[in-house]
Residue frames as qw, qx, qy, qz and C-alpha x, y, z in Angstrom:
[[0.341, 0.386, -0.717, -0.470, -6.46, 21.46, 21.06],
 [0.888, -0.036, 0.103, -0.447, -8.80, 18.53, 20.46],
 [0.489, -0.310, 0.808, 0.108, -7.63, 14.93, 20.62],
 [0.740, 0.438, -0.209, -0.466, -7.68, 12.98, 17.40],
 [0.746, -0.170, 0.641, 0.056, -7.13, 9.39, 16.38],
 [0.255, 0.494, -0.632, -0.540, -5.43, 8.24, 13.17],
 [0.826, 0.180, 0.490, -0.212, -7.28, 5.57, 11.20],
 [0.177, 0.473, -0.690, -0.518, -6.10, 3.63, 8.19],
 [0.922, 0.132, 0.074, -0.357, -7.01, 0.45, 6.33],
 [0.804, -0.306, 0.484, 0.157, -5.21, -2.84, 5.84],
 [0.752, 0.613, 0.105, 0.217, -4.14, -2.08, 2.26],
 [0.029, -0.923, 0.371, -0.093, -1.21, -0.20, 3.86],
 [0.885, 0.191, -0.402, 0.135, 0.37, -3.65, 4.49],
 [0.000, -0.576, 0.604, -0.550, 1.85, -2.61, 7.81],
 [0.463, -0.140, -0.859, 0.168, 1.86, -5.36, 10.44],
 [0.472, -0.738, -0.393, -0.278, -0.72, -5.04, 13.21],
 [0.683, -0.482, -0.228, 0.499, 2.03, -4.83, 15.82],
 [0.374, 0.105, 0.121, 0.913, 3.50, -1.86, 13.95],
 [0.196, -0.595, -0.374, -0.684, 0.14, -0.09, 13.74],
 [0.630, -0.674, -0.380, 0.059, -0.39, -0.66, 17.46],
 [0.608, -0.273, -0.099, 0.739, 3.04, 0.85, 18.19],
 [0.156, 0.230, 0.245, 0.929, 2.11, 3.84, 16.03],
 [0.178, 0.394, 0.585, -0.686, -1.29, 4.15, 17.84],
 [0.350, 0.187, -0.442, -0.805, -3.11, 3.79, 14.52],
 [0.624, 0.185, 0.652, -0.390, -6.50, 2.08, 14.25],
 [0.086, 0.260, -0.764, -0.584, -7.17, -0.06, 11.20],
 [0.769, 0.263, 0.319, -0.488, -10.18, -1.39, 9.30],
 [0.451, -0.210, 0.816, 0.295, -9.84, -4.45, 7.09],
 [0.587, 0.352, -0.435, -0.585, -10.41, -5.13, 3.44],
 [0.762, -0.100, 0.601, -0.222, -11.49, -8.73, 2.86],
 [0.370, 0.435, -0.698, -0.432, -10.89, -11.56, 0.40],
 [0.815, -0.025, 0.524, -0.245, -11.99, -15.06, -0.47],
 [0.131, -0.282, 0.832, 0.460, -10.78, -17.74, -2.85],
 [0.636, 0.143, -0.376, -0.659, -13.00, -18.87, -5.69],
 [0.739, -0.073, -0.647, -0.175, -14.92, -22.07, -4.86],
 [0.382, -0.142, -0.709, 0.575, -14.54, -21.38, -1.13],
 [0.267, -0.782, -0.504, -0.251, -17.14, -19.89, 1.20],
 [0.554, -0.601, -0.258, 0.515, -14.90, -18.38, 3.85],
 [0.232, 0.869, 0.017, 0.437, -14.36, -14.62, 3.70],
 [0.720, -0.326, -0.247, 0.560, -11.21, -13.52, 5.52],
 [0.085, -0.984, 0.033, 0.151, -9.97, -10.19, 6.75],
 [0.579, 0.707, -0.333, 0.234, -6.72, -9.15, 5.12],
 [0.112, -0.696, 0.590, -0.393, -4.91, -9.04, 8.47],
 [0.810, -0.257, 0.431, -0.305, -6.07, -12.56, 9.42],
 [0.922, 0.383, -0.053, -0.023, -4.51, -14.34, 6.44],
 [0.662, -0.485, 0.413, 0.395, -1.07, -15.94, 6.70],
 [0.370, 0.765, -0.297, -0.435, 0.79, -14.50, 3.69],
 [0.070, -0.414, 0.878, 0.231, 2.97, -17.56, 3.10],
 [0.412, 0.270, 0.862, -0.116, -0.06, -19.88, 3.02],
 [0.444, 0.737, 0.222, -0.458, -1.90, -17.36, 0.83],
 [0.259, 0.705, -0.506, -0.425, 0.86, -17.18, -1.78],
 [0.207, -0.176, 0.954, 0.128, 1.26, -20.96, -1.85],
 [0.484, 0.487, 0.679, -0.259, -2.45, -21.28, -2.60],
 [0.408, 0.791, -0.092, -0.447, -1.99, -18.83, -5.47],
 [0.037, 0.536, -0.787, -0.303, 0.96, -20.85, -6.80],
 [0.302, 0.084, 0.949, -0.040, -1.26, -23.94, -6.64],
 [0.009, 0.325, 0.713, 0.621, -3.79, -22.22, -8.90],
 [0.105, -0.663, -0.652, 0.353, -6.07, -20.51, -6.40],
 [0.124, 0.483, 0.263, 0.826, -7.76, -17.28, -7.51],
 [0.212, -0.462, -0.584, 0.633, -8.57, -14.79, -4.75],
 [0.010, 0.701, 0.413, 0.581, -11.25, -12.13, -5.02],
 [0.293, -0.129, -0.436, 0.841, -11.00, -9.00, -2.87],
 [0.133, -0.794, -0.544, -0.237, -13.60, -6.63, -1.42],
 [0.123, 0.500, -0.183, 0.837, -13.37, -3.01, -0.34],
 [0.112, -0.280, -0.695, 0.653, -14.38, -1.79, 3.10],
 [0.058, -0.656, -0.600, -0.454, -18.00, -0.60, 3.04],
 [0.062, -0.571, 0.097, -0.813, -19.28, 2.62, 4.58],
 [0.738, -0.567, -0.174, -0.321, -21.10, 0.89, 7.44],
 [0.848, -0.152, -0.265, 0.432, -17.85, -0.66, 8.69],
 [0.341, 0.330, -0.147, 0.868, -16.25, 2.78, 8.66],
 [0.380, -0.621, -0.125, -0.674, -19.26, 4.34, 10.37],
 [0.839, -0.488, -0.238, -0.039, -19.15, 1.87, 13.26],
 [0.756, -0.039, -0.202, 0.621, -15.38, 2.22, 13.71],
 [0.182, 0.434, -0.036, 0.882, -15.38, 6.02, 13.51],
 [0.479, -0.649, -0.216, -0.550, -18.41, 6.44, 15.77],
 [0.810, -0.388, -0.360, 0.255, -16.77, 4.54, 18.59],
 [0.513, -0.023, -0.159, 0.843, -14.10, 7.26, 18.78],
 [0.088, -0.480, -0.194, -0.851, -16.49, 10.15, 18.20],
 [0.633, -0.622, -0.402, -0.224, -18.58, 9.02, 21.16],
 [0.725, -0.401, -0.234, 0.509, -15.46, 9.39, 23.28],
 [0.068, -0.949, -0.058, 0.303, -15.01, 12.95, 22.09],
 [0.501, -0.365, 0.500, 0.605, -12.14, 12.26, 19.71],
 [0.511, 0.692, -0.190, -0.474, -11.75, 13.67, 16.21],
 [0.858, 0.057, 0.482, 0.168, -10.65, 11.34, 13.42],
 [0.209, 0.712, -0.491, -0.457, -7.98, 11.56, 10.77],
 [0.872, 0.139, 0.470, -0.010, -8.33, 8.79, 8.16],
 [0.103, 0.619, -0.615, -0.478, -5.62, 8.06, 5.59],
 [0.830, 0.201, 0.430, -0.293, -6.99, 5.68, 2.98],
 [0.604, 0.031, 0.693, 0.392, -6.10, 3.27, 0.18],
 [0.031, -0.208, 0.426, 0.880, -5.86, 4.88, -3.26],
 [0.569, 0.470, 0.375, -0.561, -9.24, 5.77, -4.75],
 [0.449, 0.560, -0.514, -0.470, -7.65, 4.86, -8.08],
 [0.281, 0.230, -0.931, -0.046, -7.50, 1.22, -7.02],
 [0.203, -0.333, -0.893, 0.224, -10.42, 0.68, -4.62],
 [0.273, -0.666, -0.352, -0.599, -13.74, 2.14, -3.51],
 [0.590, -0.394, -0.553, 0.438, -12.57, 1.90, 0.12],
 [0.224, -0.083, -0.161, 0.958, -11.65, 5.58, 0.39],
 [0.293, -0.289, -0.349, -0.842, -15.00, 6.68, -1.04],
 [0.602, -0.471, -0.640, -0.078, -16.75, 4.52, 1.56],
 [0.466, -0.317, -0.423, 0.710, -14.87, 6.35, 4.30],
 [0.005, -0.083, -0.105, -0.991, -15.89, 9.73, 2.84],
 [0.475, -0.409, -0.543, -0.558, -19.54, 8.63, 2.79],
 [0.611, -0.456, -0.591, 0.263, -19.32, 7.50, 6.42],
 [0.329, -0.149, -0.232, 0.903, -17.70, 10.81, 7.40],
 [0.203, -0.250, -0.278, -0.905, -20.51, 12.80, 5.77],
 [0.587, -0.468, -0.603, -0.270, -23.14, 10.74, 7.58],
 [0.605, -0.400, -0.492, 0.482, -21.44, 11.17, 10.94],
 [0.202, 0.168, -0.054, 0.963, -20.98, 14.93, 10.49],
 [0.413, -0.497, -0.324, -0.691, -24.70, 15.40, 11.06],
 [0.763, -0.495, -0.415, -0.027, -24.75, 13.34, 14.25],
 [0.676, -0.471, -0.119, 0.554, -21.51, 14.78, 15.66],
 [0.324, 0.884, 0.139, 0.306, -21.38, 18.42, 14.53],
 [0.317, -0.914, 0.253, -0.019, -18.79, 19.35, 17.15],
 [0.696, -0.370, 0.546, 0.284, -16.27, 16.76, 15.95],
 [0.379, 0.676, -0.452, -0.442, -14.15, 16.42, 12.83],
 [0.849, 0.032, 0.505, 0.155, -13.70, 13.43, 10.58],
 [0.199, 0.791, -0.396, -0.422, -10.91, 14.37, 8.17],
 [0.897, 0.148, 0.400, 0.114, -10.19, 12.03, 5.25],
 [0.087, 0.753, -0.493, -0.426, -7.15, 12.03, 2.96],
 [0.934, 0.350, 0.050, -0.057, -6.75, 9.87, -0.15],
 [0.585, -0.554, 0.453, 0.382, -3.21, 8.48, -0.11],
 [0.663, 0.670, -0.229, -0.242, -3.32, 7.73, -3.85],
 [0.084, 0.567, -0.814, 0.092, -0.97, 4.98, -2.71],
 [0.931, -0.091, -0.227, -0.273, -0.96, 1.24, -2.09],
 [0.898, -0.044, -0.336, 0.280, 0.79, -1.40, -0.03],
 [0.640, -0.446, -0.193, 0.595, 3.92, -0.26, 1.80],
 [0.230, 0.333, 0.163, 0.900, 3.94, 2.99, -0.20],
 [0.458, -0.672, -0.315, -0.489, 0.68, 3.75, 1.57],
 [0.780, -0.497, -0.283, 0.253, 2.38, 2.49, 4.73],
 [0.545, 0.061, -0.067, 0.834, 5.30, 4.85, 4.17],
 [0.104, -0.538, -0.169, -0.820, 2.98, 7.84, 3.93],
 [0.676, -0.631, -0.326, -0.195, 1.23, 6.65, 7.07],
 [0.749, -0.242, -0.243, 0.567, 4.60, 6.46, 8.85],
 [0.289, 0.254, 0.009, 0.923, 5.38, 10.05, 7.90],
 [0.383, -0.615, -0.284, -0.628, 1.94, 11.18, 9.06],
 [0.768, -0.533, -0.337, 0.113, 2.43, 9.47, 12.43],
 [0.608, -0.058, -0.161, 0.775, 5.82, 11.13, 12.83],
 [0.018, 0.437, 0.135, 0.889, 4.24, 14.50, 12.09],
 [0.589, -0.641, -0.329, -0.367, 1.46, 13.93, 14.64],
 [0.788, -0.388, -0.294, 0.377, 4.00, 12.91, 17.26],
 [0.437, 0.119, -0.057, 0.890, 5.85, 16.17, 16.58],
 [0.002, -0.429, -0.452, 0.782, 2.73, 18.09, 17.60],
 [0.103, -0.101, -0.526, -0.838, 0.79, 18.66, 14.36],
 [0.505, 0.212, 0.415, -0.727, -2.89, 19.51, 14.66],
 [0.617, 0.329, 0.715, 0.003, -5.41, 17.52, 12.65],
 [0.470, 0.859, 0.126, -0.159, -5.64, 20.32, 10.07],
 [0.061, -0.778, 0.579, 0.235, -1.85, 20.59, 9.88],
 [0.519, -0.163, 0.832, 0.107, -1.69, 16.86, 9.35],
 [0.639, 0.585, 0.493, -0.079, -4.22, 16.91, 6.52],
 [0.318, 0.914, -0.180, -0.177, -2.27, 19.62, 4.71],
 [0.244, -0.621, 0.728, 0.158, 1.04, 17.81, 5.24],
 [0.631, 0.093, 0.770, 0.037, -0.38, 14.51, 3.96],
 [0.588, 0.743, 0.303, -0.103, -1.86, 16.12, 0.86],
 [0.166, 0.899, -0.372, -0.158, 1.43, 17.88, 0.10],
 [0.354, -0.489, 0.792, 0.092, 3.40, 14.65, 0.58],
 [0.808, 0.294, 0.473, -0.191, 1.16, 12.37, -1.52],
 [0.673, 0.727, -0.106, -0.087, 2.78, 13.39, -4.86],
 [0.125, 0.754, -0.635, 0.108, 6.23, 12.47, -3.52],
 [0.704, -0.260, 0.636, -0.177, 5.60, 8.88, -2.42],
 [0.411, 0.491, -0.659, -0.395, 7.36, 6.73, -5.01],
 [0.843, -0.027, 0.498, -0.201, 6.14, 3.20, -5.73],
 [0.439, 0.561, -0.623, -0.323, 8.35, 1.11, -8.03],
 [0.691, -0.185, 0.663, -0.219, 7.71, -2.58, -8.37],
 [0.393, 0.339, -0.745, -0.419, 8.05, -5.65, -10.51],
 [0.861, -0.082, 0.296, -0.405, 6.29, -9.01, -10.70],
 [0.334, -0.368, 0.845, 0.199, 7.61, -12.48, -11.34],
 [0.258, 0.269, 0.895, 0.244, 4.70, -13.83, -13.38],
 [0.159, 0.029, -0.233, -0.959, 2.59, -11.78, -15.77],
 [0.240, -0.365, -0.860, -0.263, -0.44, -14.07, -15.45],
 [0.192, -0.583, -0.625, 0.483, -1.75, -12.13, -12.43],
 [0.037, 0.439, -0.059, -0.896, -1.53, -8.76, -14.17],
 [0.159, -0.071, -0.751, -0.637, -3.22, -10.36, -17.16],
 [0.176, -0.505, -0.840, 0.090, -6.17, -11.38, -14.98],
 [0.105, -0.686, -0.372, 0.617, -6.56, -7.77, -13.84],
 [0.471, 0.812, 0.320, 0.130, -6.31, -6.41, -17.38],
 [0.268, -0.849, 0.235, 0.390, -2.95, -4.72, -16.78],
 [0.047, -0.447, 0.729, 0.516, -1.30, -6.63, -19.64],
 [0.751, 0.265, -0.240, -0.555, -2.83, -8.40, -22.62],
 [0.940, -0.107, 0.316, -0.068, -2.96, -12.21, -22.86],
 [0.795, 0.546, -0.090, 0.251, -0.54, -12.06, -25.80],
 [0.112, 0.792, -0.429, 0.419, 1.93, -9.88, -23.91],
 [0.678, -0.505, 0.452, -0.287, 1.69, -12.18, -20.88],
 [0.974, 0.130, 0.179, 0.046, 2.36, -15.27, -23.03],
 [0.643, 0.642, -0.186, 0.374, 5.29, -13.76, -24.92],
 [0.158, -0.791, 0.414, -0.422, 6.69, -12.18, -21.78],
 [0.834, -0.373, 0.371, -0.165, 6.60, -15.52, -20.00],
 [0.928, 0.308, 0.072, 0.195, 8.38, -17.23, -22.88],
 [0.522, 0.653, -0.182, 0.518, 11.12, -14.59, -23.10],
 [0.598, -0.340, -0.431, 0.584, 11.56, -13.95, -19.38],
 [0.073, 0.523, 0.090, 0.844, 10.30, -10.37, -19.72],
 [0.337, -0.510, -0.631, 0.478, 9.62, -8.65, -16.40],
 [0.040, 0.799, 0.287, 0.527, 7.57, -5.46, -16.27],
 [0.305, -0.168, -0.424, 0.836, 8.47, -2.53, -14.05],
 [0.153, -0.719, -0.543, -0.407, 5.44, -0.56, -12.88],
 [0.161, -0.021, -0.452, 0.877, 4.59, 2.33, -10.60],
 [0.008, -0.733, -0.657, 0.178, 1.59, 4.12, -9.11],
 [0.292, 0.440, 0.237, 0.816, 0.92, 7.40, -10.93],
 [0.015, -0.107, 0.261, -0.959, -0.33, 10.79, -9.73],
 [0.616, -0.208, -0.197, -0.734, -3.94, 9.61, -9.92],
 [0.550, -0.310, 0.674, -0.383, -3.22, 6.54, -7.83],
 [0.916, 0.299, -0.012, -0.268, -3.46, 4.09, -10.73],
 [0.725, -0.302, 0.550, 0.284, -1.17, 1.19, -11.48],
 [0.536, 0.798, -0.137, -0.239, 0.84, 1.95, -14.63],
 [0.891, 0.024, 0.216, 0.398, 3.41, -0.20, -16.54],
 [0.054, -0.905, 0.219, 0.360, 6.53, 1.87, -17.23],
 [0.322, 0.644, -0.654, -0.232, 9.07, -0.41, -18.92],
 [0.994, -0.036, 0.038, -0.098, 10.04, -4.02, -19.54],
 [0.001, 0.717, -0.697, -0.023, 13.37, -5.67, -18.89],
 [0.848, 0.138, -0.495, -0.132, 14.65, -9.18, -19.49],
 [0.619, 0.045, -0.678, 0.395, 15.28, -11.23, -16.38],
 [0.542, -0.739, -0.400, 0.022, 14.43, -10.97, -12.72],
 [0.599, -0.392, -0.108, 0.690, 17.78, -9.56, -11.56],
 [0.234, 0.241, 0.273, 0.902, 17.61, -6.80, -14.17],
 [0.296, -0.700, -0.448, -0.471, 14.13, -5.83, -12.99],
 [0.624, -0.659, -0.293, 0.300, 15.34, -5.65, -9.38],
 [0.507, -0.140, 0.074, 0.847, 18.29, -3.50, -10.45],
 [0.029, 0.528, 0.397, 0.750, 15.85, -1.17, -12.21],
 [0.473, -0.786, -0.389, -0.087, 14.03, -0.62, -8.90],
 [0.626, -0.497, -0.079, 0.596, 17.31, 0.31, -7.20],
 [0.374, 0.167, 0.286, 0.866, 18.20, 2.63, -10.08],
 [0.144, -0.736, -0.449, -0.485, 14.89, 4.44, -9.67],
 [0.548, -0.738, -0.245, 0.308, 15.90, 5.30, -6.12],
 [0.524, -0.257, 0.168, 0.795, 19.05, 6.94, -7.44],
 [0.172, 0.393, 0.486, 0.761, 17.09, 8.77, -10.12],
 [0.272, -0.664, -0.439, -0.540, 14.17, 10.06, -8.05],
 [0.569, -0.542, -0.489, 0.378, 14.97, 10.18, -4.32],
 [0.047, -0.973, -0.056, -0.220, 14.84, 13.73, -2.94],
 [0.187, -0.789, 0.562, -0.163, 17.77, 12.97, -0.66],
 [0.835, 0.209, -0.506, -0.047, 19.67, 9.79, -1.50],
 [0.338, 0.303, -0.709, 0.540, 21.49, 9.95, 1.86],
 [0.165, 0.054, 0.666, -0.726, 18.41, 10.16, 4.09],
 [0.623, 0.055, -0.112, -0.772, 14.69, 9.44, 4.31],
 [0.682, -0.086, 0.670, -0.280, 12.75, 6.24, 4.97],
 [0.400, 0.303, -0.735, -0.456, 12.92, 3.30, 2.56],
 [0.718, -0.021, 0.558, -0.416, 10.31, 0.53, 2.65],
 [0.258, 0.229, -0.842, -0.415, 10.23, -2.75, 0.70],
 [0.768, 0.003, 0.424, -0.481, 7.37, -5.20, 0.33],
 [0.149, 0.341, -0.881, -0.292, 7.67, -8.71, -1.05],
 [0.834, 0.020, -0.058, -0.548, 5.20, -11.35, -2.19],
 [0.920, -0.237, 0.312, -0.001, 6.91, -14.35, -0.59],
 [0.776, 0.501, -0.091, 0.372, 10.25, -13.63, -2.30],
 [0.495, -0.850, 0.062, 0.168, 12.42, -12.62, 0.63],
 [0.722, -0.163, 0.316, 0.594, 15.69, -13.47, -1.13],
 [0.365, 0.595, 0.353, 0.623, 14.85, -10.97, -3.86],
 [0.266, -0.937, -0.147, -0.170, 13.98, -8.35, -1.21],
 [0.681, -0.600, 0.182, 0.379, 17.37, -8.95, 0.39],
 [0.625, 0.201, 0.365, 0.660, 19.06, -8.57, -3.01],
 [0.101, 0.830, 0.274, 0.475, 17.31, -5.24, -3.55],
 [0.494, -0.868, -0.007, 0.050, 18.36, -4.12, -0.07],
 [0.741, -0.287, 0.270, 0.544, 21.97, -5.08, -0.85],
 [0.458, 0.517, 0.345, 0.636, 21.87, -3.06, -4.07],
 [0.150, -0.925, -0.164, -0.307, 20.65, 0.00, -2.19],
 [0.665, -0.694, 0.124, 0.246, 23.35, -0.47, 0.43],
 [0.718, -0.051, 0.342, 0.604, 26.13, -0.96, -2.13],
 [0.359, 0.571, 0.373, 0.637, 25.05, 1.81, -4.51],
 [0.121, -0.765, -0.121, -0.620, 23.83, 4.47, -2.07],
 [0.234, 0.207, -0.678, 0.666, 24.96, 3.41, 1.40],
 [0.522, -0.266, 0.081, -0.807, 21.33, 3.15, 2.51],
 [0.042, 0.055, 0.969, -0.239, 19.66, 0.67, 4.82],
 [0.388, -0.392, -0.604, -0.576, 16.03, -0.36, 4.37],
 [0.283, -0.304, 0.452, -0.789, 13.84, 0.71, 7.30],
 [0.670, 0.059, 0.561, -0.483, 10.96, -1.73, 6.93],
 [0.285, 0.169, -0.824, -0.461, 10.46, -4.90, 4.87],
 [0.574, 0.094, 0.569, -0.581, 7.00, -6.46, 4.93],
 [0.367, 0.259, 0.864, 0.227, 4.89, -8.94, 3.02],
 [0.292, -0.049, -0.379, -0.877, 2.82, -7.62, 0.17],
 [0.456, 0.053, 0.651, -0.604, -0.51, -8.24, 1.87],
 [0.367, 0.248, 0.888, 0.122, -3.04, -10.72, 0.46],
 [0.364, 0.779, 0.407, -0.308, -5.49, -8.06, -0.78],
 [0.181, 0.808, -0.372, -0.420, -2.74, -6.42, -2.86],
 [0.224, -0.369, 0.868, 0.245, -1.02, -9.70, -3.68],
 [0.599, 0.387, 0.682, -0.163, -4.24, -11.17, -5.06],
 [0.511, 0.832, 0.115, -0.185, -3.79, -8.81, -8.02],
 [0.190, 0.835, -0.506, -0.102, 0.00, -8.88, -8.39],
 [0.947, 0.120, -0.295, -0.042, 0.79, -12.47, -7.45],
 [0.819, -0.464, 0.136, 0.310, 3.64, -14.32, -5.74],
 [0.685, 0.100, 0.216, 0.689, 7.03, -12.80, -6.46],
 [0.081, 0.920, 0.186, 0.335, 5.84, -9.20, -6.33],
 [0.618, -0.277, -0.187, 0.712, 8.70, -6.96, -5.21],
 [0.085, 0.888, 0.263, 0.368, 8.30, -3.24, -4.53],
 [0.496, -0.090, -0.244, 0.828, 10.41, -0.31, -3.38],
 [0.119, -0.889, -0.393, -0.204, 9.00, 2.82, -1.72],
 [0.495, -0.234, -0.162, 0.821, 10.68, 6.11, -0.87],
 [0.092, 0.875, 0.256, -0.401, 10.15, 9.87, -0.89],
 [0.583, 0.153, 0.439, 0.667, 10.99, 11.30, -4.31],
 [0.027, -0.193, 0.159, 0.968, 10.97, 14.46, -6.40],
 [0.646, 0.117, -0.134, -0.742, 7.84, 13.07, -8.01],
 [0.858, -0.048, 0.444, -0.253, 6.14, 9.70, -8.29]]
């Protein structure tokens, strides 16, 4: 059985120390603030400083990983005789995955005896990270690279992403809500609840009044959709709103007796589009 290496990208929002523990290699999306020259890798940015800059009015622009970056990273492993399994950021939200596919096609000609297998997670942030976690567990249990690809593809439709934001202005910038809806929502304290759909796109689902009600809606979605409410990994990500993340974790504990496995920052590349105060819950469900 050939050796293979798992690759991912930084839109999974898993900490570098976690990826190292999982033996996963990572390529970085990048970002820069308007009126600044410095381009930073997602993993190099301090999330707390990043979100404070956003609160102070900074506007960050993000960039996908290009195919040349993937080619260089993949080729280093191929030269050592390893195959590659890449799990990537949703093609519905970024061109990063398509860049990896292009790199894989290019390398197939130069390394015909090796495999570069790519799977579109159709996921983002710690939902993407949750799928990656499950893939790593499967590999550690002895799955071949082809087994892993099939398992990942079968699991993609069951990774639930449910999240809310504290300020609609950031979704307005990205065209997710209209300027009028953002203005009225801000005046009335309306908080949207959104998820990532089967095509990997960000979709508003409902609106509730007040932050606590929006957090409770996330917890309720766990009860509604989780395949097994008594087991299975639960991840949370938070855009510099740790108290809200703790409240969500308490709701899950009180309502379902469940502990959260991993809580991480919503990374800067994702947070640039959702803003400070983003709170998201991820789990394995009957459907997305």
